[in-house]
C-alpha positions as CSV (number, residue, x, y, z in Angstrom):
1,X,128.1,-4.9,291.2
2,X,125.9,-7.2,289.0
3,X,124.2,-10.1,290.2
4,X,122.3,-13.0,288.1
5,X,118.9,-13.9,288.9
6,X,118.4,-17.8,287.4
7,X,115.8,-20.1,287.3
8,X,115.6,-22.1,290.1
9,X,116.5,-25.8,290.0
10,X,113.4,-27.7,288.7
11,X,112.8,-30.8,290.2
12,X,113.6,-33.9,288.3
13,X,110.1,-34.9,287.0
14,X,109.8,-30.9,285.9
15,X,112.4,-30.4,282.7
16,X,110.9,-26.8,282.6
17,X,108.9,-24.0,282.9
18,X,107.4,-20.7,281.3
19,X,107.4,-17.2,282.1
20,X,104.2,-16.8,283.4
21,X,104.5,-12.4,284.2
22,X,107.4,-10.3,284.8
23,X,106.3,-7.4,288.4
24,X,109.0,-5.6,287.3
25,X,110.6,-3.5,284.3
26,X,113.8,-2.4,283.3
27,X,114.6,0.3,285.6
28,X,112.7,-0.5,288.2
29,X,114.3,-0.5,292.1
30,X,113.3,-4.2,293.8
31,X,113.8,-5.3,297.0
32,X,115.9,-8.6,298.4
33,X,113.1,-11.2,298.2
34,X,110.9,-9.0,296.1
35,X,108.7,-11.4,293.7
36,X,110.3,-10.7,290.4
37,X,108.8,-13.0,288.2
38,X,106.1,-16.0,288.1
39,X,107.2,-19.4,286.4
40,X,104.4,-21.7,285.6
41,X,105.5,-25.4,285.3
42,X,103.0,-28.5,284.7
43,X,101.9,-28.4,288.7
44,X,102.3,-25.2,290.4
45,X,103.4,-21.7,289.7
46,X,107.0,-20.6,290.9
47,X,107.9,-17.0,292.5
48,X,111.5,-16.0,291.7
49,X,112.6,-13.6,294.3
50,X,115.1,-10.8,294.0
51,X,118.8,-12.1,295.3
52,X,119.9,-8.6,296.9
53,X,118.2,-5.0,297.1
54,X,119.6,-3.0,293.6
55,X,117.9,-2.1,290.5
56,X,116.4,-4.2,287.7
57,X,119.1,-3.5,284.9
58,X,117.9,-6.3,282.0
59,X,115.4,-8.7,281.6
60,X,116.7,-11.8,279.5
61,X,113.8,-14.2,278.7
62,X,110.3,-12.2,278.0
63,X,106.8,-13.0,278.7
64,X,105.8,-16.4,276.9
65,X,109.8,-17.9,277.0
66,X,110.2,-21.7,277.8
67,X,113.1,-21.8,280.7
68,X,115.2,-24.5,282.0
69,X,116.9,-24.8,285.0
70,X,119.8,-22.3,286.7
71,X,119.4,-20.5,283.1
72,X,119.6,-17.0,283.1
73,X,116.5,-14.9,283.5
74,X,117.5,-11.4,284.5
75,X,121.1,-8.9,285.9
76,X,120.3,-6.7,288.7
77,X,122.5,-3.9,289.7
78,X,123.2,-4.1,293.4
79,X,123.4,-1.0,295.2
80,X,121.9,1.3,292.9
81,X,118.5,0.9,294.5
82,X,118.7,4.6,295.0
83,X,118.0,6.4,292.2
84,X,115.2,4.4,291.0
85,X,113.1,5.1,294.2
86,X,113.0,8.7,293.6
87,X,111.8,8.6,289.1
88,X,109.1,6.0,290.9
89,X,108.0,8.8,293.5
90,X,108.1,11.1,290.5
91,X,105.9,8.8,288.4
92,X,103.5,8.4,291.2
93,X,103.1,12.0,292.4
94,X,102.5,12.6,288.5
95,X,100.1,10.1,287.9
96,X,98.4,11.9,291.8
97,X,97.6,15.0,290.1
98,X,94.0,15.8,289.2
99,X,93.7,15.6,285.6
100,X,92.6,18.7,284.2
101,X,89.0,19.5,283.7
102,X,87.6,20.0,280.4
103,X,85.4,23.2,279.9
104,X,81.9,22.4,278.5
105,X,80.5,24.8,276.3
106,X,77.2,25.6,277.8
107,X,74.5,28.5,277.6
108,X,75.2,30.9,281.2
109,X,73.6,29.7,284.1
110,X,73.0,26.2,282.8
111,X,73.4,23.8,285.6
112,X,76.1,20.8,285.4
113,X,74.7,17.6,284.2
114,X,74.5,14.5,286.9
115,X,76.1,11.2,286.1
116,X,73.4,8.8,285.0
117,X,72.5,5.6,286.6
118,X,74.3,3.9,283.6
119,X,77.7,5.1,284.2
120,X,77.3,4.5,288.5
121,X,76.1,1.4,288.0
122,X,79.6,0.9,285.8
123,X,81.6,2.1,288.9
124,X,80.0,-0.2,291.3
125,X,80.8,-3.0,289.3
126,X,84.5,-1.9,288.5
127,X,84.9,-1.5,292.1
128,X,83.0,-5.3,292.5
129,X,85.9,-7.1,290.3
130,X,88.9,-5.1,291.6
131,X,87.4,-6.4,295.3
132,X,86.8,-9.5,294.5
133,X,90.6,-10.1,292.6
134,X,92.9,-12.8,294.8
135,X,95.9,-11.3,296.5
136,X,98.0,-12.5,293.5
137,X,95.2,-11.7,291.1
138,X,95.7,-7.7,293.0
139,X,99.4,-8.0,292.9
140,X,99.7,-8.8,289.0
141,X,97.0,-5.8,288.6
142,X,98.5,-3.2,290.4
143,X,102.0,-3.9,289.4
144,X,101.1,-3.7,285.6
145,X,98.0,-0.9,286.0
146,X,95.5,-3.0,284.7
147,X,91.9,-2.3,285.2
148,X,90.2,-5.0,286.4
149,X,86.7,-4.1,284.6
150,X,88.3,-4.1,281.1
151,X,89.4,-8.2,282.0
152,X,87.2,-10.7,280.4
153,X,86.7,-12.6,283.0
154,X,86.5,-16.6,282.9
155,X,86.3,-17.2,286.8
156,X,83.2,-18.5,288.9
157,X,80.6,-15.9,289.6
158,X,81.8,-13.6,287.1
159,X,85.6,-12.9,289.0
160,X,88.6,-11.9,287.5
161,X,91.3,-14.1,287.9
162,X,95.3,-14.1,287.9
163,X,95.3,-16.1,284.9
164,X,92.4,-13.8,283.0
165,X,95.2,-10.4,283.8
166,X,97.9,-12.6,282.4
167,X,96.4,-13.3,279.6
168,X,95.0,-10.1,278.7
169,X,98.9,-8.5,279.5
170,X,99.9,-11.4,276.7
171,X,96.7,-10.3,274.0
172,X,95.4,-6.8,275.2
173,X,91.7,-6.4,274.2
174,X,89.1,-3.5,273.7
175,X,86.8,-3.0,276.8
176,X,84.3,-5.0,277.0
177,X,80.4,-2.7,276.1
178,X,78.4,-2.5,278.7
179,X,75.0,-4.1,277.7
180,X,72.6,-1.7,276.3
181,X,68.9,-2.2,277.7
182,X,67.4,-2.9,274.2
183,X,68.7,-6.0,273.0
184,X,71.5,-5.8,270.1
185,X,70.6,-6.1,266.5
186,X,71.8,-9.7,265.3
187,X,75.5,-9.8,264.1
188,X,78.2,-12.0,264.0
189,X,79.3,-13.6,267.1
190,X,82.6,-13.1,268.7
191,X,85.1,-16.1,269.7
192,X,88.2,-15.7,271.1
193,X,91.0,-18.5,271.3
194,X,93.5,-18.6,274.4
195,X,96.2,-21.0,274.8
196,X,96.0,-23.4,278.2
197,X,98.2,-22.8,280.7
198,X,100.7,-25.5,281.4
199,X,98.7,-26.5,284.4
200,X,95.2,-26.9,282.6
201,X,97.3,-29.1,279.5
202,X,99.1,-31.1,282.2
203,X,95.8,-31.6,283.9
204,X,94.4,-32.7,280.6
205,X,97.5,-34.9,279.6
206,X,96.7,-36.8,283.4
207,X,93.0,-37.2,282.3
208,X,93.3,-38.5,279.2
209,X,96.1,-40.6,280.4
210,X,94.1,-42.3,283.0
211,X,91.3,-42.7,280.6
212,X,93.4,-44.4,278.4
213,X,95.6,-46.7,280.6
214,X,93.7,-47.8,283.3
215,X,90.5,-50.2,283.3
216,X,88.4,-48.1,285.0
217,X,85.2,-48.7,287.1
218,X,83.0,-47.3,289.6
219,X,80.2,-48.3,292.4
220,X,78.3,-46.0,294.2
221,X,76.7,-46.4,298.0
222,X,75.0,-44.2,300.4
223,X,75.9,-43.0,303.7
224,X,73.3,-41.9,306.7
225,X,75.8,-38.8,308.3
226,X,72.8,-38.8,311.0
227,X,75.6,-39.4,313.9
228,X,78.6,-37.6,312.6
229,X,76.4,-34.0,312.1
230,X,75.1,-35.2,315.8
231,X,78.5,-35.4,317.0
232,X,79.8,-32.4,315.1
233,X,76.9,-30.6,317.0
234,X,77.7,-31.7,320.6
235,X,81.6,-31.5,320.3
236,X,82.3,-28.8,317.6
237,X,82.4,-25.9,319.6
238,X,85.1,-27.8,322.2
239,X,87.3,-28.7,319.4
240,X,87.1,-25.5,318.2
241,X,88.2,-24.3,321.2
242,X,90.5,-26.7,322.0
243,X,92.4,-26.7,318.8
244,X,91.4,-23.4,317.0
245,X,90.2,-24.9,313.7
246,X,86.8,-26.1,312.8
247,X,85.4,-30.0,313.1
248,X,85.0,-30.6,309.1
249,X,83.2,-33.2,307.4
250,X,86.2,-34.3,305.6
251,X,88.5,-35.3,308.9
252,X,86.2,-38.2,309.3
253,X,86.4,-39.3,305.6
254,X,90.0,-39.1,305.6
255,X,90.6,-41.0,308.8
256,X,87.8,-43.6,307.8
257,X,89.5,-43.9,304.8
258,X,92.7,-44.5,306.2
259,X,91.4,-47.2,308.5
260,X,89.3,-49.1,305.5
261,X,92.7,-49.3,303.6
262,X,94.5,-51.0,306.3
263,X,92.0,-54.0,305.9
264,X,91.7,-53.5,301.7
265,X,95.3,-52.5,301.1
266,X,94.7,-53.3,297.2
267,X,93.0,-50.8,297.3
268,X,95.9,-48.3,298.3
269,X,98.4,-49.9,296.0
270,X,99.8,-48.7,292.7
271,X,100.6,-50.4,289.3
272,X,104.0,-50.3,288.1
273,X,104.4,-51.8,284.8
274,X,103.9,-55.7,285.5
275,X,104.3,-55.2,288.9
276,X,102.2,-53.9,292.2
277,X,103.2,-51.7,294.8
278,X,101.9,-51.8,298.0
279,X,101.7,-49.1,300.4
280,X,102.3,-49.8,304.0
281,X,101.2,-46.2,304.4
282,X,98.3,-44.2,304.0
283,X,99.0,-40.9,302.3
284,X,96.0,-39.0,301.3
285,X,95.8,-36.8,298.1
286,X,93.1,-34.1,299.3
287,X,91.6,-32.3,295.9
288,X,91.8,-28.9,296.5
289,X,89.9,-26.3,293.4
290,X,92.2,-23.8,292.7
291,X,91.6,-20.7,290.4
292,X,93.7,-22.8,287.7
293,X,91.9,-25.8,288.0
294,X,91.7,-28.7,290.5
295,X,95.0,-29.6,292.5
296,X,96.1,-32.3,295.3
297,X,98.3,-31.7,297.7
298,X,98.9,-34.4,300.2
299,X,98.2,-35.4,303.3
300,X,101.6,-37.2,304.1
301,X,101.5,-40.6,306.9
302,X,97.8,-39.5,307.1
303,X,96.9,-42.9,309.5
304,X,99.2,-40.4,312.0
305,X,97.5,-37.8,312.3
306,X,95.1,-36.7,314.5
307,X,91.7,-35.5,313.6
308,X,92.9,-31.4,314.7
309,X,95.9,-32.4,312.6
310,X,94.0,-33.4,309.5
311,X,91.7,-30.0,309.5
312,X,94.5,-28.0,310.2
313,X,96.7,-29.3,307.3
314,X,93.7,-29.2,304.9
315,X,93.2,-25.3,305.8
316,X,96.5,-24.7,305.4
317,X,96.5,-26.1,301.6
318,X,93.3,-24.4,301.0
319,X,95.1,-21.2,302.0
320,X,98.2,-22.0,299.8
321,X,96.5,-22.7,297.1
322,X,94.0,-19.7,296.7
323,X,97.5,-17.7,297.2
324,X,99.3,-19.8,294.5
325,X,101.7,-20.7,297.7
326,X,101.5,-24.7,296.7
327,X,105.1,-26.8,296.1
328,X,106.0,-29.5,294.4
329,X,106.3,-31.3,297.0
330,X,103.0,-30.3,298.6
331,X,101.7,-32.4,295.6
332,X,103.7,-35.1,294.7
333,X,103.0,-38.7,296.1
334,X,99.9,-39.8,297.2
335,X,98.4,-43.3,297.6
336,X,95.0,-42.5,297.4
337,X,93.1,-39.3,296.5
338,X,89.6,-37.9,298.3
339,X,87.5,-35.4,296.5
340,X,84.2,-34.0,297.3
341,X,82.2,-32.4,294.7
342,X,79.8,-31.8,297.4
343,X,81.1,-28.2,297.9
344,X,80.0,-27.2,294.8
345,X,76.3,-29.0,295.2
346,X,77.2,-32.2,293.3
347,X,74.8,-34.6,294.5
348,X,76.3,-37.5,292.2
349,X,79.7,-38.5,290.0
350,X,82.0,-40.9,288.9
351,X,85.5,-39.5,289.7
352,X,88.5,-40.2,287.9
353,X,91.5,-42.3,289.4
354,X,94.7,-40.0,289.9
355,X,97.6,-42.1,287.9
356,X,99.6,-44.5,289.5
357,X,97.2,-44.3,292.1
358,X,94.3,-47.3,291.7
359,X,91.3,-45.7,293.3
360,X,89.7,-42.3,294.4
361,X,86.2,-41.9,296.6
362,X,83.9,-39.4,295.7
363,X,81.9,-37.3,298.0
364,X,78.9,-35.3,297.2
365,X,76.5,-33.1,298.9
366,X,74.5,-33.8,302.3
367,X,71.0,-33.9,301.4
368,X,67.7,-34.5,303.7
369,X,66.3,-37.5,302.4
370,X,63.4,-39.8,303.5
371,X,65.1,-43.5,304.6
372,X,63.7,-46.5,306.4
373,X,65.1,-46.9,310.0
374,X,64.0,-50.2,311.6
375,X,60.6,-50.1,310.3
376,X,60.1,-45.9,310.2
377,X,60.4,-43.7,307.6
378,X,62.5,-40.4,308.4
379,X,64.1,-37.6,307.2
380,X,68.2,-38.2,307.4
381,X,71.2,-36.4,306.2
382,X,72.3,-38.6,303.5
383,X,75.5,-38.3,300.9
384,X,76.1,-40.4,298.1
385,X,79.8,-41.7,297.8
386,X,81.2,-43.4,294.8
387,X,85.2,-45.0,294.8
388,X,86.4,-45.4,291.4
389,X,89.1,-47.9,290.8
390,X,91.8,-49.4,288.2
391,X,89.9,-53.1,287.9
392,X,93.1,-54.4,286.6
393,X,94.2,-54.7,290.0
394,X,91.1,-54.4,292.5
395,X,88.2,-56.3,291.8
396,X,84.6,-55.5,292.2
397,X,84.5,-57.2,295.8
398,X,87.2,-55.7,296.9
399,X,86.1,-51.8,295.9
400,X,82.4,-52.9,297.0
401,X,83.5,-54.0,300.7
402,X,86.2,-51.2,301.0
403,X,82.9,-48.5,300.1
404,X,80.9,-50.5,302.8
405,X,84.0,-50.4,305.0
406,X,83.5,-46.3,304.7
407,X,80.0,-46.5,305.2
408,X,79.9,-48.5,308.4
409,X,82.4,-46.0,309.8
410,X,80.8,-43.3,309.4
411,X,77.5,-44.2,310.1
412,X,79.0,-45.7,313.5
413,X,81.7,-42.9,314.2
414,X,82.7,-44.4,317.6
415,X,84.1,-47.2,315.3
416,X,86.1,-45.2,313.8
417,X,87.7,-43.1,317.2
418,X,88.8,-47.0,318.4
419,X,89.9,-47.4,315.5
420,X,87.9,-50.4,314.9
């Protein structure tokens, strides 16, 4: 019996998807719920699982093809799984056989040449690249028999990302030669043209939309986080024991933002044509960095969440983002965004508003600085904060007062805990 594998029903906001990579080939055995193919949309990568056990009989759409909801992707022959595993096992056994060693011509009594330090170092580098792969990247490399050491890396700290592996499958390239001990002679400089992924293209589109359609302005302030730091030090251990998660800084900022948004509702509003929509709830988008770019999963009804709920939700989003498991529902909506460039060492920045929202709060690195407190110069953990806002509906006064509200709450966290 044959079973059709189709594109899942896509949300109304997503018209089509691109086939990023197939994890099975025709003739391969598949198991029910095993991921067959990755579909890349403008926002997330969707996995299409096998609907039943069997053998992948035919692939209807190749990697790179654009597909729509319910379009046929592949055909599975149900119940034919017995023959495929035998072939797979035979192939594995053949691959596992040691390769015959070439006999080198050498005079009697000659000693074998020990591996050089350079080759040892190359092996270490290859092993490190493989170990640094994300779970999703490791799966792509394993299923497609790709050596990560041969893939040009674009990730942070020279790591190979899942996107690098997919691009390598589409456009295989010769392995990059190891650098020589002596400077290479000057010559032609290589360039590589790589198409943007759909997610990166969508990020670029939205950033340009924000720049071109919003009268954006940014205001700044600084916050003395000494009391928050002391509170975390005093109660952090008890908090973790009680809730199973660490007490971070983000939950303080989310709670402070929710309270400030209640008192300054225009900052929580959005523009729809010539109308202003005031939201009676606080759905806080929290910026999370992934291999493919920045995404903003939403803490829904954050005004009703406690510190532990916020920390657990953010940790869950971060884990899902690393593993490529964020859904469209996780990313849609949001009335206000918080982004933390401080995790990467940023001291100062002007964040860009995420339409149709009207404002975004930027956190930055905490640095010990000399400040004057009650006439005394002291060292205090200080953070610069920024609010970028849509000046069409938010006046400078409202934005500044909102940021001062955030500052007052975080410099007096007991007020925040009491909802003041």
